All heavy atoms as TSV, in Angstrom:
chain	resi	resn	atom	element	x	y	z
A	1	MET	N	N	127.901	104.685	39.163
A	1	MET	CA	C	128.686	105.533	40.041
A	1	MET	C	C	127.741	106.176	41.057
A	1	MET	O	O	126.677	106.653	40.710
A	1	MET	CB	C	129.353	106.591	39.186
A	1	MET	CG	C	130.754	107.022	39.486
A	1	MET	SD	S	132.017	105.944	40.104
A	1	MET	CE	C	132.636	105.172	38.661
A	2	THR	N	N	128.141	106.162	42.298
A	2	THR	CA	C	127.392	106.760	43.388
A	2	THR	C	C	128.154	107.981	43.886
A	2	THR	O	O	129.378	107.951	43.963
A	2	THR	CB	C	127.253	105.759	44.555
A	2	THR	OG1	O	126.530	104.626	44.088
A	2	THR	CG2	C	126.538	106.367	45.734
A	3	THR	N	N	127.432	109.043	44.206
A	3	THR	CA	C	128.063	110.226	44.791
A	3	THR	C	C	127.414	110.484	46.145
A	3	THR	O	O	126.191	110.601	46.237
A	3	THR	CB	C	127.905	111.456	43.882
A	3	THR	OG1	O	128.504	111.183	42.626
A	3	THR	CG2	C	128.565	112.677	44.500
A	4	LYS	N	N	128.259	110.526	47.183
A	4	LYS	CA	C	127.771	110.777	48.536
A	4	LYS	C	C	128.673	111.801	49.218
A	4	LYS	O	O	129.845	111.925	48.887
A	4	LYS	CB	C	127.757	109.492	49.368
A	4	LYS	CG	C	126.745	108.482	48.894
A	4	LYS	CD	C	126.653	107.306	49.823
A	4	LYS	CE	C	125.615	106.320	49.311
A	4	LYS	NZ	N	125.530	105.128	50.129
A	5	THR	N	N	128.089	112.495	50.186
A	5	THR	CA	C	128.837	113.467	50.978
A	5	THR	C	C	128.980	112.934	52.395
A	5	THR	O	O	128.010	112.454	52.987
A	5	THR	CB	C	128.116	114.829	50.994
A	5	THR	OG1	O	127.993	115.288	49.635
A	5	THR	CG2	C	128.891	115.859	51.791
A	6	PHE	N	N	130.199	112.988	52.908
A	6	PHE	CA	C	130.519	112.493	54.245
A	6	PHE	C	C	131.137	113.620	55.064
A	6	PHE	O	O	131.849	114.474	54.523
A	6	PHE	CB	C	131.542	111.355	54.170
A	6	PHE	CG	C	131.101	110.183	53.344
A	6	PHE	CD1	C	131.462	110.088	52.011
A	6	PHE	CD2	C	130.330	109.177	53.890
A	6	PHE	CE1	C	131.070	109.003	51.236
A	6	PHE	CE2	C	129.929	108.091	53.125
A	6	PHE	CZ	C	130.298	108.002	51.793
A	7	SER	N	N	130.900	113.630	56.364
A	7	SER	CA	C	131.563	114.572	57.270
A	7	SER	C	C	132.983	114.086	57.530
A	7	SER	O	O	133.221	112.885	57.641
A	7	SER	CB	C	130.818	114.657	58.600
A	7	SER	OG	O	129.537	115.199	58.410
A	8	VAL	N	N	133.913	115.042	57.624
A	8	VAL	CA	C	135.309	114.714	57.893
A	8	VAL	C	C	135.710	115.353	59.219
A	8	VAL	O	O	135.519	116.561	59.415
A	8	VAL	CB	C	136.237	115.233	56.769
A	8	VAL	CG1	C	137.678	114.852	57.067
A	8	VAL	CG2	C	135.815	114.681	55.421
A	9	LEU	N	N	136.270	114.563	60.111
A	9	LEU	CA	C	136.729	115.050	61.406
A	9	LEU	C	C	138.210	115.397	61.335
A	9	LEU	O	O	139.000	114.629	60.803
A	9	LEU	CB	C	136.518	113.989	62.477
A	9	LEU	CG	C	135.089	113.468	62.637
A	9	LEU	CD1	C	135.050	112.303	63.616
A	9	LEU	CD2	C	134.168	114.582	63.081
A	10	GLY	N	N	138.573	116.572	61.849
A	10	GLY	CA	C	139.977	116.951	61.958
A	10	GLY	C	C	140.549	117.676	60.754
A	10	GLY	O	O	141.725	118.012	60.751
A	11	MET	N	N	139.762	117.939	59.731
A	11	MET	CA	C	140.242	118.635	58.537
A	11	MET	C	C	140.130	120.143	58.770
A	11	MET	O	O	139.038	120.672	58.878
A	11	MET	CB	C	139.402	118.207	57.324
A	11	MET	CG	C	139.874	118.774	56.019
A	11	MET	SD	S	138.945	118.126	54.590
A	11	MET	CE	C	137.295	118.772	54.926
A	12	LYS	N	N	141.294	120.825	58.850
A	12	LYS	CA	C	141.267	122.236	59.221
A	12	LYS	C	C	141.995	123.165	58.261
A	12	LYS	O	O	141.898	124.376	58.400
A	12	LYS	CB	C	141.870	122.404	60.607
A	12	LYS	CG	C	141.118	121.626	61.680
A	12	LYS	CD	C	141.664	121.909	63.053
A	12	LYS	CE	C	141.039	121.068	64.122
A	12	LYS	NZ	N	139.633	121.107	64.287
A	13	CYS	N	N	142.757	122.618	57.290
A	13	CYS	CA	C	143.543	123.501	56.414
A	13	CYS	C	C	143.640	122.902	55.014
A	13	CYS	O	O	143.171	121.800	54.765
A	13	CYS	CB	C	144.938	123.709	56.989
A	13	CYS	SG	S	145.955	122.208	56.985
A	14	GLY	N	N	144.275	123.627	54.132
A	14	GLY	CA	C	144.425	123.172	52.759
A	14	GLY	C	C	145.230	121.889	52.628
A	14	GLY	O	O	144.947	121.048	51.771
A	15	VAL	N	N	146.250	121.741	53.471
A	15	VAL	CA	C	147.056	120.520	53.444
A	15	VAL	C	C	146.199	119.335	53.892
A	15	VAL	O	O	146.268	118.244	53.310
A	15	VAL	CB	C	148.320	120.665	54.319
A	15	VAL	CG1	C	149.070	119.352	54.424
A	15	VAL	CG2	C	149.223	121.759	53.770
A	16	CYS	N	N	145.372	119.551	54.903
A	16	CYS	CA	C	144.454	118.501	55.373
A	16	CYS	C	C	143.490	118.108	54.251
A	16	CYS	O	O	143.261	116.925	54.003
A	16	CYS	CB	C	143.639	118.983	56.568
A	16	CYS	SG	S	144.570	119.418	58.032
A	17	LYS	N	N	142.937	119.105	53.594
A	17	LYS	CA	C	142.001	118.895	52.494
A	17	LYS	C	C	142.643	118.030	51.411
A	17	LYS	O	O	142.062	117.049	50.950
A	17	LYS	CB	C	141.574	120.251	51.927
A	17	LYS	CG	C	140.683	120.211	50.724
A	17	LYS	CD	C	140.430	121.640	50.232
A	17	LYS	CE	C	139.565	121.733	49.005
A	17	LYS	NZ	N	140.041	121.071	47.826
A	18	ALA	N	N	143.849	118.388	51.022
A	18	ALA	CA	C	144.562	117.639	49.991
A	18	ALA	C	C	144.854	116.208	50.439
A	18	ALA	O	O	144.762	115.268	49.638
A	18	ALA	CB	C	145.857	118.355	49.629
A	19	SER	N	N	145.178	116.020	51.705
A	19	SER	CA	C	145.458	114.678	52.231
A	19	SER	C	C	144.225	113.784	52.169
A	19	SER	O	O	144.313	112.610	51.801
A	19	SER	CB	C	145.959	114.763	53.676
A	19	SER	OG	O	147.201	115.396	53.734
A	20	VAL	N	N	143.084	114.336	52.536
A	20	VAL	CA	C	141.831	113.580	52.498
A	20	VAL	C	C	141.501	113.198	51.058
A	20	VAL	O	O	141.182	112.035	50.762
A	20	VAL	CB	C	140.681	114.386	53.141
A	20	VAL	CG1	C	139.330	113.746	52.867
A	20	VAL	CG2	C	140.905	114.528	54.638
A	21	GLU	N	N	141.600	114.158	50.151
A	21	GLU	CA	C	141.297	113.891	48.745
A	21	GLU	C	C	142.247	112.838	48.166
A	21	GLU	O	O	141.808	111.911	47.473
A	21	GLU	CB	C	141.386	115.183	47.925
A	21	GLU	CG	C	140.288	116.168	48.258
A	21	GLU	CD	C	140.462	117.524	47.629
A	21	GLU	OE1	O	141.581	117.853	47.157
A	21	GLU	OE2	O	139.482	118.297	47.612
A	22	ARG	N	N	143.522	112.968	48.462
A	22	ARG	CA	C	144.528	112.029	47.951
A	22	ARG	C	C	144.279	110.615	48.492
A	22	ARG	O	O	144.368	109.623	47.754
A	22	ARG	CB	C	145.921	112.513	48.327
A	22	ARG	CG	C	147.058	111.757	47.699
A	22	ARG	CD	C	148.429	112.396	47.914
A	22	ARG	NE	N	148.630	113.066	49.190
A	22	ARG	CZ	C	148.632	114.395	49.350
A	22	ARG	NH1	N	148.446	115.210	48.338
A	22	ARG	NH2	N	148.830	114.910	50.548
A	23	ALA	N	N	143.956	110.508	49.780
A	23	ALA	CA	C	143.698	109.195	50.386
A	23	ALA	C	C	142.518	108.506	49.712
A	23	ALA	O	O	142.573	107.305	49.421
A	23	ALA	CB	C	143.436	109.350	51.881
A	24	LEU	N	N	141.470	109.258	49.453
A	24	LEU	CA	C	140.285	108.669	48.835
A	24	LEU	C	C	140.519	108.328	47.367
A	24	LEU	O	O	140.138	107.254	46.900
A	24	LEU	CB	C	139.093	109.614	48.992
A	24	LEU	CG	C	138.591	109.746	50.423
A	24	LEU	CD1	C	137.618	110.907	50.539
A	24	LEU	CD2	C	137.949	108.456	50.900
A	25	CYS	N	N	141.161	109.226	46.643
A	25	CYS	CA	C	141.393	109.005	45.213
A	25	CYS	C	C	142.373	107.862	44.942
A	25	CYS	O	O	142.416	107.336	43.833
A	25	CYS	CB	C	141.875	110.292	44.547
A	25	CYS	SG	S	140.546	111.508	44.372
A	26	SER	N	N	143.130	107.470	45.955
A	26	SER	CA	C	144.072	106.362	45.778
A	26	SER	C	C	143.375	105.003	45.752
A	26	SER	O	O	143.979	103.999	45.375
A	26	SER	CB	C	145.130	106.375	46.881
A	26	SER	OG	O	144.559	105.984	48.125
A	27	LEU	N	N	142.112	104.966	46.158
A	27	LEU	CA	C	141.371	103.701	46.205
A	27	LEU	C	C	140.814	103.328	44.840
A	27	LEU	O	O	140.262	104.182	44.126
A	27	LEU	CB	C	140.209	103.806	47.199
A	27	LEU	CG	C	140.566	104.025	48.655
A	27	LEU	CD1	C	139.306	104.249	49.467
A	27	LEU	CD2	C	141.359	102.857	49.194
A	28	ASP	N	N	140.949	102.055	44.490
A	28	ASP	CA	C	140.355	101.549	43.256
A	28	ASP	C	C	138.840	101.667	43.374
A	28	ASP	O	O	138.254	101.215	44.364
A	28	ASP	CB	C	140.769	100.090	43.041
A	28	ASP	CG	C	140.238	99.535	41.739
A	28	ASP	OD1	O	140.216	100.275	40.730
A	28	ASP	OD2	O	139.840	98.360	41.722
A	29	GLY	N	N	138.211	102.280	42.400
A	29	GLY	CA	C	136.757	102.451	42.419
A	29	GLY	C	C	136.318	103.860	42.751
A	29	GLY	O	O	135.156	104.198	42.575
A	30	VAL	N	N	137.241	104.705	43.232
A	30	VAL	CA	C	136.900	106.102	43.517
A	30	VAL	C	C	137.205	106.931	42.279
A	30	VAL	O	O	138.333	106.961	41.801
A	30	VAL	CB	C	137.672	106.651	44.740
A	30	VAL	CG1	C	137.404	108.137	44.909
A	30	VAL	CG2	C	137.276	105.895	45.992
A	31	GLU	N	N	136.181	107.570	41.752
A	31	GLU	CA	C	136.336	108.405	40.560
A	31	GLU	C	C	136.821	109.802	40.936
A	31	GLU	O	O	137.679	110.361	40.270
A	31	GLU	CB	C	135.013	108.489	39.805
A	31	GLU	CG	C	135.105	109.305	38.530
A	31	GLU	CD	C	133.798	109.311	37.788
A	31	GLU	OE1	O	133.515	108.321	37.079
A	31	GLU	OE2	O	133.056	110.312	37.914
A	32	SER	N	N	136.249	110.370	42.010
A	32	SER	CA	C	136.665	111.700	42.449
A	32	SER	C	C	136.328	111.904	43.917
A	32	SER	O	O	135.448	111.244	44.462
A	32	SER	CB	C	135.986	112.789	41.614
A	32	SER	OG	O	134.592	112.806	41.856
A	33	ALA	N	N	137.079	112.823	44.526
A	33	ALA	CA	C	136.830	113.208	45.922
A	33	ALA	C	C	137.147	114.690	46.033
A	33	ALA	O	O	138.252	115.113	45.715
A	33	ALA	CB	C	137.702	112.405	46.867
A	34	VAL	N	N	136.158	115.470	46.460
A	34	VAL	CA	C	136.333	116.913	46.615
A	34	VAL	C	C	135.973	117.275	48.046
A	34	VAL	O	O	134.816	117.171	48.451
A	34	VAL	CB	C	135.458	117.703	45.614
A	34	VAL	CG1	C	135.653	119.195	45.802
A	34	VAL	CG2	C	135.768	117.290	44.181
A	35	ALA	N	N	136.980	117.697	48.800
A	35	ALA	CA	C	136.771	118.071	50.199
A	35	ALA	C	C	136.436	119.560	50.293
A	35	ALA	O	O	136.903	120.362	49.476
A	35	ALA	CB	C	138.015	117.757	51.016
A	36	HIS	N	N	135.643	119.901	51.289
A	36	HIS	CA	C	135.201	121.281	51.508
A	36	HIS	C	C	135.522	121.674	52.951
A	36	HIS	O	O	134.920	121.141	53.894
A	36	HIS	CB	C	133.702	121.413	51.255
A	36	HIS	CG	C	133.283	120.936	49.900
A	36	HIS	ND1	N	133.429	121.687	48.764
A	36	HIS	CD2	C	132.747	119.750	49.508
A	36	HIS	CE1	C	132.989	121.003	47.721
A	36	HIS	NE2	N	132.568	119.814	48.158
A	37	LEU	N	N	136.479	122.584	53.115
A	37	LEU	CA	C	136.866	123.018	54.462
A	37	LEU	C	C	135.727	123.695	55.197
A	37	LEU	O	O	135.538	123.474	56.400
A	37	LEU	CB	C	138.064	123.974	54.382
A	37	LEU	CG	C	139.405	123.351	54.029
A	37	LEU	CD1	C	140.453	124.434	53.845
A	37	LEU	CD2	C	139.835	122.366	55.097
A	38	GLU	N	N	134.988	124.549	54.499
A	38	GLU	CA	C	133.941	125.338	55.149
A	38	GLU	C	C	132.837	124.492	55.769
A	38	GLU	O	O	132.216	124.900	56.756
A	38	GLU	CB	C	133.354	126.382	54.186
A	38	GLU	CG	C	132.782	125.829	52.898
A	38	GLU	CD	C	133.812	125.506	51.824
A	38	GLU	OE1	O	134.992	125.867	51.955
A	38	GLU	OE2	O	133.428	124.852	50.842
A	39	THR	N	N	132.607	123.292	55.231
A	39	THR	CA	C	131.574	122.420	55.787
A	39	THR	C	C	132.157	121.156	56.418
A	39	THR	O	O	131.405	120.296	56.873
A	39	THR	CB	C	130.567	121.995	54.686
A	39	THR	OG1	O	131.277	121.340	53.632
A	39	THR	CG2	C	129.806	123.203	54.144
A	40	ALA	N	N	133.486	121.047	56.423
A	40	ALA	CA	C	134.189	119.865	56.963
A	40	ALA	C	C	133.587	118.588	56.395
A	40	ALA	O	O	133.206	117.664	57.106
A	40	ALA	CB	C	134.153	119.856	58.485
A	41	SER	N	N	133.495	118.566	55.061
A	41	SER	CA	C	132.899	117.410	54.396
A	41	SER	C	C	133.675	117.076	53.133
A	41	SER	O	O	134.514	117.848	52.675
A	41	SER	CB	C	131.440	117.704	54.043
A	41	SER	OG	O	131.355	118.761	53.099
A	42	VAL	N	N	133.368	115.900	52.599
A	42	VAL	CA	C	133.973	115.488	51.330
A	42	VAL	C	C	132.897	114.824	50.482
A	42	VAL	O	O	132.090	114.036	50.980
A	42	VAL	CB	C	135.188	114.547	51.545
A	42	VAL	CG1	C	134.785	113.246	52.212
A	42	VAL	CG2	C	135.933	114.301	50.242
A	43	GLU	N	N	132.864	115.190	49.219
A	43	GLU	CA	C	131.935	114.597	48.265
A	43	GLU	C	C	132.719	113.573	47.446
A	43	GLU	O	O	133.725	113.920	46.815
A	43	GLU	CB	C	131.367	115.684	47.352
A	43	GLU	CG	C	130.314	115.185	46.400
A	43	GLU	CD	C	129.725	116.320	45.589
A	43	GLU	OE1	O	129.278	117.311	46.189
A	43	GLU	OE2	O	129.739	116.218	44.355
A	44	VAL	N	N	132.267	112.335	47.489
A	44	VAL	CA	C	133.003	111.240	46.846
A	44	VAL	C	C	132.121	110.558	45.807
A	44	VAL	O	O	130.981	110.191	46.105
A	44	VAL	CB	C	133.452	110.184	47.889
A	44	VAL	CG1	C	134.328	109.129	47.245
A	44	VAL	CG2	C	134.166	110.842	49.058
A	45	SER	N	N	132.654	110.422	44.606
A	45	SER	CA	C	131.993	109.641	43.554
A	45	SER	C	C	132.737	108.322	43.457
A	45	SER	O	O	133.956	108.313	43.231
A	45	SER	CB	C	132.045	110.376	42.217
A	45	SER	OG	O	131.267	111.547	42.275
A	46	TYR	N	N	132.025	107.223	43.646
A	46	TYR	CA	C	132.682	105.920	43.671
A	46	TYR	C	C	131.757	104.813	43.186
A	46	TYR	O	O	130.545	104.965	43.150
A	46	TYR	CB	C	133.192	105.606	45.077
A	46	TYR	CG	C	132.113	105.472	46.137
A	46	TYR	CD1	C	131.661	104.222	46.532
A	46	TYR	CD2	C	131.544	106.587	46.746
A	46	TYR	CE1	C	130.686	104.077	47.501
A	46	TYR	CE2	C	130.576	106.468	47.714
A	46	TYR	CZ	C	130.139	105.207	48.093
A	46	TYR	OH	O	129.164	105.085	49.045
A	47	ASP	N	N	132.376	103.714	42.808
A	47	ASP	CA	C	131.676	102.528	42.343
A	47	ASP	C	C	131.430	101.625	43.549
A	47	ASP	O	O	132.378	101.074	44.111
A	47	ASP	CB	C	132.531	101.825	41.292
A	47	ASP	CG	C	131.854	100.615	40.677
A	47	ASP	OD1	O	130.863	100.100	41.254
A	47	ASP	OD2	O	132.324	100.174	39.621
A	48	GLU	N	N	130.173	101.477	43.922
A	48	GLU	CA	C	129.836	100.669	45.105
A	48	GLU	C	C	130.197	99.189	44.938
A	48	GLU	O	O	130.319	98.484	45.929
A	48	GLU	CB	C	128.345	100.799	45.426
A	48	GLU	CG	C	127.980	102.157	45.982
A	48	GLU	CD	C	126.510	102.251	46.339
A	48	GLU	OE1	O	125.669	102.028	45.452
A	48	GLU	OE2	O	126.221	102.539	47.511
A	49	ALA	N	N	130.404	98.744	43.716
A	49	ALA	CA	C	130.799	97.357	43.483
A	49	ALA	C	C	132.283	97.144	43.781
A	49	ALA	O	O	132.719	96.015	43.977
A	49	ALA	CB	C	130.499	96.959	42.044
A	50	LYS	N	N	133.054	98.238	43.821
A	50	LYS	CA	C	134.498	98.128	44.032
A	50	LYS	C	C	134.972	98.627	45.389
A	50	LYS	O	O	136.019	98.206	45.871
A	50	LYS	CB	C	135.245	98.912	42.949
A	50	LYS	CG	C	135.110	98.325	41.577
A	50	LYS	CD	C	135.954	99.098	40.597
A	50	LYS	CE	C	135.883	98.476	39.217
A	50	LYS	NZ	N	136.746	99.197	38.273
A	51	VAL	N	N	134.233	99.550	46.003
A	51	VAL	CA	C	134.682	100.143	47.267
A	51	VAL	C	C	133.475	100.401	48.170
A	51	VAL	O	O	132.415	100.803	47.692
A	51	VAL	CB	C	135.518	101.427	47.016
A	51	VAL	CG1	C	134.686	102.532	46.417
A	51	VAL	CG2	C	136.215	101.905	48.266
A	52	THR	N	N	133.657	100.146	49.458
A	52	THR	CA	C	132.576	100.332	50.428
A	52	THR	C	C	132.799	101.615	51.224
A	52	THR	O	O	133.927	102.118	51.297
A	52	THR	CB	C	132.540	99.164	51.425
A	52	THR	OG1	O	133.771	99.181	52.175
A	52	THR	CG2	C	132.371	97.833	50.714
A	53	PRO	N	N	131.759	102.136	51.855
A	53	PRO	CA	C	131.958	103.290	52.730
A	53	PRO	C	C	132.977	103.008	53.834
A	53	PRO	O	O	133.746	103.886	54.215
A	53	PRO	CB	C	130.558	103.545	53.305
A	53	PRO	CG	C	129.642	103.077	52.216
A	53	PRO	CD	C	130.332	101.848	51.663
A	54	GLN	N	N	133.028	101.770	54.320
A	54	GLN	CA	C	134.011	101.436	55.356
A	54	GLN	C	C	135.429	101.540	54.813
A	54	GLN	O	O	136.339	102.000	55.503
A	54	GLN	CB	C	133.763	100.039	55.923
A	54	GLN	CG	C	134.669	99.698	57.084
A	54	GLN	CD	C	134.506	100.663	58.256
A	54	GLN	OE1	O	133.402	100.864	58.753
A	54	GLN	NE2	N	135.595	101.290	58.695
A	55	ALA	N	N	135.638	101.132	53.569
A	55	ALA	CA	C	136.964	101.261	52.947
A	55	ALA	C	C	137.337	102.734	52.797
A	55	ALA	O	O	138.503	103.114	52.987
A	55	ALA	CB	C	136.991	100.560	51.598
A	56	LEU	N	N	136.367	103.570	52.465
A	56	LEU	CA	C	136.607	105.012	52.383
A	56	LEU	C	C	137.027	105.541	53.755
A	56	LEU	O	O	138.001	106.292	53.878
A	56	LEU	CB	C	135.351	105.751	51.910
A	56	LEU	CG	C	134.801	105.398	50.526
A	56	LEU	CD1	C	133.479	106.118	50.286
A	56	LEU	CD2	C	135.798	105.722	49.430
A	57	ALA	N	N	136.288	105.145	54.783
A	57	ALA	CA	C	136.589	105.587	56.149
A	57	ALA	C	C	137.972	105.111	56.590
A	57	ALA	O	O	138.722	105.867	57.225
A	57	ALA	CB	C	135.521	105.088	57.117
A	58	ASP	N	N	138.321	103.887	56.244
A	58	ASP	CA	C	139.634	103.349	56.613
A	58	ASP	C	C	140.759	104.150	55.958
A	58	ASP	O	O	141.779	104.438	56.592
A	58	ASP	CB	C	139.743	101.876	56.230
A	58	ASP	CG	C	138.849	100.979	57.077
A	58	ASP	OD1	O	138.360	101.426	58.138
A	58	ASP	OD2	O	138.632	99.818	56.665
A	59	ALA	N	N	140.584	104.523	54.685
A	59	ALA	CA	C	141.608	105.302	53.974
A	59	ALA	C	C	141.781	106.675	54.601
A	59	ALA	O	O	142.903	107.153	54.782
A	59	ALA	CB	C	141.239	105.433	52.498
A	60	VAL	N	N	140.676	107.304	54.972
A	60	VAL	CA	C	140.737	108.631	55.600
A	60	VAL	C	C	141.366	108.514	56.990
A	60	VAL	O	O	142.164	109.365	57.391
A	60	VAL	CB	C	139.334	109.276	55.657
A	60	VAL	CG1	C	139.335	110.539	56.495
A	60	VAL	CG2	C	138.863	109.593	54.240
A	61	ASP	N	N	141.039	107.448	57.708
A	61	ASP	CA	C	141.619	107.203	59.023
A	61	ASP	C	C	143.138	107.046	58.928
A	61	ASP	O	O	143.878	107.598	59.740
A	61	ASP	CB	C	140.992	105.956	59.653
A	61	ASP	CG	C	141.459	105.725	61.072
A	61	ASP	OD1	O	141.299	106.637	61.903
A	61	ASP	OD2	O	142.001	104.640	61.338
A	62	GLU	N	N	143.603	106.313	57.934
A	62	GLU	CA	C	145.040	106.127	57.740
A	62	GLU	C	C	145.749	107.449	57.441
A	62	GLU	O	O	146.926	107.602	57.744
A	62	GLU	CB	C	145.304	105.132	56.616
A	62	GLU	CG	C	145.054	103.702	57.016
A	62	GLU	CD	C	145.386	102.711	55.912
A	62	GLU	OE1	O	146.268	103.001	55.085
A	62	GLU	OE2	O	144.743	101.651	55.885
A	63	ALA	N	N	145.011	108.398	56.859
A	63	ALA	CA	C	145.568	109.711	56.553
A	63	ALA	C	C	145.556	110.629	57.779
A	63	ALA	O	O	146.069	111.746	57.733
A	63	ALA	CB	C	144.807	110.361	55.404
A	64	GLY	N	N	144.947	110.155	58.873
A	64	GLY	CA	C	144.952	110.922	60.119
A	64	GLY	C	C	143.683	111.714	60.398
A	64	GLY	O	O	143.668	112.585	61.279
A	65	PHE	N	N	142.607	111.374	59.699
A	65	PHE	CA	C	141.344	112.081	59.882
A	65	PHE	C	C	140.235	111.075	60.125
A	65	PHE	O	O	140.460	109.871	60.093
A	65	PHE	CB	C	141.042	112.931	58.632
A	65	PHE	CG	C	142.161	113.864	58.281
A	65	PHE	CD1	C	143.141	113.491	57.381
A	65	PHE	CD2	C	142.271	115.094	58.895
A	65	PHE	CE1	C	144.199	114.329	57.072
A	65	PHE	CE2	C	143.328	115.938	58.622
A	65	PHE	CZ	C	144.300	115.564	57.712
A	66	GLY	N	N	139.051	111.557	60.347
A	66	GLY	CA	C	137.910	110.667	60.558
A	66	GLY	C	C	136.842	110.929	59.527
A	66	GLY	O	O	136.663	112.054	59.074
A	67	LEU	N	N	136.129	109.891	59.136
A	67	LEU	CA	C	135.038	110.001	58.171
A	67	LEU	C	C	133.776	109.476	58.830
A	67	LEU	O	O	133.765	108.362	59.350
A	67	LEU	CB	C	135.365	109.202	56.912
A	67	LEU	CG	C	134.450	109.408	55.721
A	67	LEU	CD1	C	134.708	110.775	55.099
A	67	LEU	CD2	C	134.683	108.318	54.694
A	68	GLU	N	N	132.733	110.281	58.816
A	68	GLU	CA	C	131.453	109.858	59.391
A	68	GLU	C	C	130.465	109.575	58.272
A	68	GLU	O	O	130.307	110.385	57.372
A	68	GLU	CB	C	130.895	110.939	60.304
A	68	GLU	CG	C	131.699	111.162	61.555
A	68	GLU	CD	C	131.061	112.162	62.495
A	68	GLU	OE1	O	130.365	113.079	62.018
A	68	GLU	OE2	O	131.261	112.019	63.704
A	69	PHE	N	N	129.809	108.415	58.352
A	69	PHE	CA	C	128.787	108.084	57.354
A	69	PHE	C	C	127.573	107.482	58.009
A	69	PHE	O	O	127.534	107.245	59.173
A	69	PHE	CB	C	129.327	107.156	56.265
A	69	PHE	CG	C	129.968	105.899	56.742
A	69	PHE	CD1	C	129.227	104.738	56.866
A	69	PHE	CD2	C	131.313	105.865	57.054
A	69	PHE	CE1	C	129.829	103.563	57.284
A	69	PHE	CE2	C	131.932	104.697	57.461
A	69	PHE	CZ	C	131.198	103.551	57.579
C-alpha cells in the first residue's frame, strides 16, 4: 500500500471534501482517502498495482475537481 498526498483544485467546503473522498474511495485499490480543506489536499492510501495516479485524477475530475500530482 502506498500513501501519497495530492493537491486538490476547487475544494472549498465540507460537501466538496466529501465528494473528493467518495470519488477516490469508489476506485478498486483505494484503501482510504482523507481530504483536508485547510491545505486543499487529499491523502490517499492505494495499491499501485490496481490504481494509478492518473486514475485517481480522473475520478476527482469526474467529481468536478482537479488533482495535481
